[in-house]
C-alpha positions as CSV (number, residue, x, y, z in Angstrom):
1,M,-12.1,25.7,-4.6
2,E,-10.7,21.7,-4.2
3,S,-11.4,20.8,-0.8
4,Q,-8.0,19.9,1.2
5,P,-7.9,16.0,2.1
6,I,-9.1,15.0,5.7
7,T,-7.2,12.7,7.7
8,L,-8.7,10.6,10.7
9,S,-6.9,7.7,12.8
10,S,-9.0,4.8,14.5
11,T,-8.4,1.9,16.9
12,V,-10.7,-0.5,15.1
13,S,-11.9,-2.7,18.3
14,F,-13.9,-5.8,17.8
15,W,-16.7,-4.2,18.7
16,T,-16.5,-1.2,16.2
17,H,-16.4,-3.6,13.5
18,Y,-19.1,-5.5,14.6
19,R,-21.5,-2.5,14.9
20,A,-20.1,-1.0,11.4
21,T,-20.9,-5.0,10.2
22,R,-24.4,-4.8,11.6
23,A,-24.7,-1.2,10.0
24,I,-24.0,-2.6,6.6
25,V,-26.0,-6.1,7.0
26,N,-28.9,-4.3,8.7
27,R,-29.4,-2.5,5.1
28,L,-29.4,-5.2,2.7
29,S,-32.2,-6.5,0.8
30,T,-31.8,-9.9,2.1
31,T,-32.1,-8.8,5.6
32,Y,-35.5,-6.9,4.7
33,I,-36.6,-10.2,3.1
34,A,-35.5,-12.4,6.7
35,W,-37.4,-10.6,8.6
36,G,-40.4,-11.2,6.3
37,F,-40.1,-14.9,6.1
38,F,-39.0,-15.0,9.7
39,V,-41.1,-13.1,11.7
40,G,-43.4,-11.3,9.2
41,V,-45.1,-14.6,8.1
42,P,-45.3,-15.9,11.7
43,L,-47.0,-12.9,13.2
44,L,-49.5,-12.9,10.4
45,L,-50.2,-16.7,10.7
46,V,-50.9,-15.3,14.2
47,L,-53.2,-13.0,13.5
48,V,-54.8,-15.2,10.9
49,M,-55.2,-17.7,13.6
50,L,-56.7,-14.8,16.2
51,C,-59.4,-13.2,13.7
52,L,-60.4,-17.1,12.8
53,G,-61.3,-17.3,16.6
54,E,-58.5,-20.1,16.4
55,D,-56.7,-21.3,19.7
56,I,-52.9,-20.3,19.5
57,F,-52.1,-22.4,22.4
58,V,-52.7,-25.3,20.8
59,P,-49.7,-27.7,20.5
60,G,-49.5,-28.3,16.2
61,V,-46.4,-28.8,14.3
62,Y,-43.7,-30.9,16.6
63,G,-45.8,-30.2,19.4
64,L,-45.3,-26.4,19.3
65,P,-47.9,-24.1,19.9
66,T,-48.3,-21.5,17.2
67,W,-47.0,-18.7,18.8
68,A,-43.5,-20.7,19.2
69,I,-43.3,-20.3,15.9
70,L,-43.2,-16.5,15.9
71,V,-41.0,-16.6,19.1
72,G,-38.8,-18.7,17.3
73,G,-38.3,-16.9,14.2
74,L,-37.3,-13.7,16.7
75,L,-35.0,-15.4,18.0
76,F,-33.8,-16.1,15.1
77,M,-33.3,-12.6,14.0
78,L,-32.3,-10.9,17.3
79,V,-30.1,-13.8,18.6
80,F,-29.0,-16.4,15.9
81,I,-27.8,-13.6,13.2
82,P,-26.1,-11.3,15.4
83,L,-24.3,-14.5,17.3
84,I,-23.2,-15.7,13.8
85,Q,-21.7,-12.2,12.8
86,C,-20.0,-11.8,16.1
87,L,-18.4,-15.6,15.5
88,N,-17.3,-14.8,11.9
89,I,-15.5,-11.2,12.9
90,S,-14.0,-12.7,15.4
91,S,-12.7,-15.2,13.6
92,M,-11.4,-13.2,10.4
93,R,-10.0,-11.3,12.9
94,R,-8.0,-13.7,14.5
95,R,-7.0,-14.9,11.1
96,N,-6.3,-11.9,9.6
97,P,-4.5,-9.2,12.1
98,S,-4.5,-6.3,9.6
99,V,-7.9,-5.8,9.9
100,G,-7.8,-5.0,13.9
101,G,-5.3,-2.0,15.2
102,I,-4.9,1.5,14.5
103,Q,-6.1,2.6,11.1
104,T,-6.0,5.8,9.5
105,Y,-8.5,7.3,7.0
106,T,-7.9,10.0,4.2
107,I,-11.0,11.7,2.9
108,A,-9.3,13.7,-0.6
109,P,-11.1,15.1,-3.6
110,E,-8.8,12.7,-5.4
111,G,-10.2,9.5,-3.6
112,Y,-10.1,7.3,-0.4
113,T,-7.2,5.9,1.7
114,I,-7.2,3.5,4.6
115,K,-3.9,2.5,6.3
116,G,-2.9,0.0,8.3
117,S,0.4,-1.7,10.1
118,L,0.2,-4.2,7.1
119,F,-1.5,-2.4,4.5
120,D,-2.3,0.9,2.2
121,T,-5.5,1.1,0.4
122,T,-6.2,3.7,-2.6
123,L,-10.0,4.1,-4.5
124,K,-10.7,6.3,-6.7
125,W,-14.3,7.9,-6.1
126,D,-15.6,5.9,-9.1
127,A,-14.7,2.6,-7.3
128,F,-17.9,3.2,-4.6
129,L,-21.6,2.7,-5.7
130,K,-22.3,5.0,-2.8
131,A,-22.3,6.1,0.8
132,I,-24.3,6.1,3.5
133,E,-24.4,8.0,7.1
134,T,-25.6,6.0,10.0
135,K,-25.1,7.4,13.7
136,E,-21.8,6.0,13.8
137,F,-20.5,5.4,10.6
138,I,-19.9,6.7,7.4
139,L,-20.4,4.0,4.7
140,L,-18.9,3.5,1.3
141,Y,-19.8,0.5,-0.7
142,V,-17.5,-0.4,-3.0
143,S,-20.3,-3.5,-3.6
144,T,-24.2,-3.9,-2.8
145,R,-22.7,-6.0,0.2
146,W,-19.9,-4.8,0.9
147,A,-18.3,-1.4,2.5
148,H,-15.5,0.6,4.0
149,F,-16.4,2.0,7.2
150,I,-15.1,5.6,8.9
151,P,-15.5,5.7,12.3
152,K,-17.8,9.3,13.1
153,A,-16.4,8.7,16.7
154,A,-12.7,9.2,15.3
155,A,-13.5,13.1,13.9
156,T,-14.1,16.3,15.0
157,A,-17.6,18.1,14.1
158,S,-15.8,20.4,11.3
159,D,-13.9,17.4,10.1
160,L,-17.3,15.3,9.6
161,Q,-18.5,18.1,7.8
162,A,-15.5,18.2,5.2
163,I,-16.0,15.0,4.9
164,R,-19.6,15.1,4.1
165,T,-18.7,17.9,1.7
166,I,-16.3,16.1,-0.6
167,V,-18.2,12.6,-0.3
168,Q,-21.2,14.7,-1.5
169,D,-19.2,16.4,-4.7
170,K,-17.3,13.2,-5.5
171,L,-20.3,10.5,-5.2
172,G,-23.6,13.3,-5.8
173,T,-27.2,11.3,-5.7
174,K,-25.4,8.6,-4.1
175,A,-24.2,9.9,-1.5
176,K,-27.0,9.7,1.4
177,L,-25.4,11.7,4.1
178,Q,-26.6,13.8,7.4
179,A,-27.5,17.7,7.0
180,A,-24.8,20.0,9.0
């Protein structure tokens, strides 16, 4: 038996858009590399210095103590990168009025459709590389760095289960969804 289409509507606020973007960006390999470079390498440096009995409080490069490199990397990853993402989303939403407002999502066996006041996009399931379910969203990836997002808050429990069934059926092993 073919599944019935599920239609949901949700207002995509700035913060919903921001959280969805963070969910996508946090899963990129470049994000893991950045964490390794800006936090992992300085942490290893500090640990090696401590193991060798070096003083991490002695001024070094640019007159800063060694531990400041670690703190700087943490601040970069935890404050600067999210702030840049906030500014990018804000700028995009100002320039493109179709991004905000009420959006309607239809998940059907034939494909995925998203409609807003100024657009109507339909994609067949073959257009998606993978699907990942997070705590707040179902992310439908059309490339390794870009995904459509469906806010789970817009769906009832039975709608979510029906969406999972359709996505799992159409994407198979490419779908990483939560169990019922």
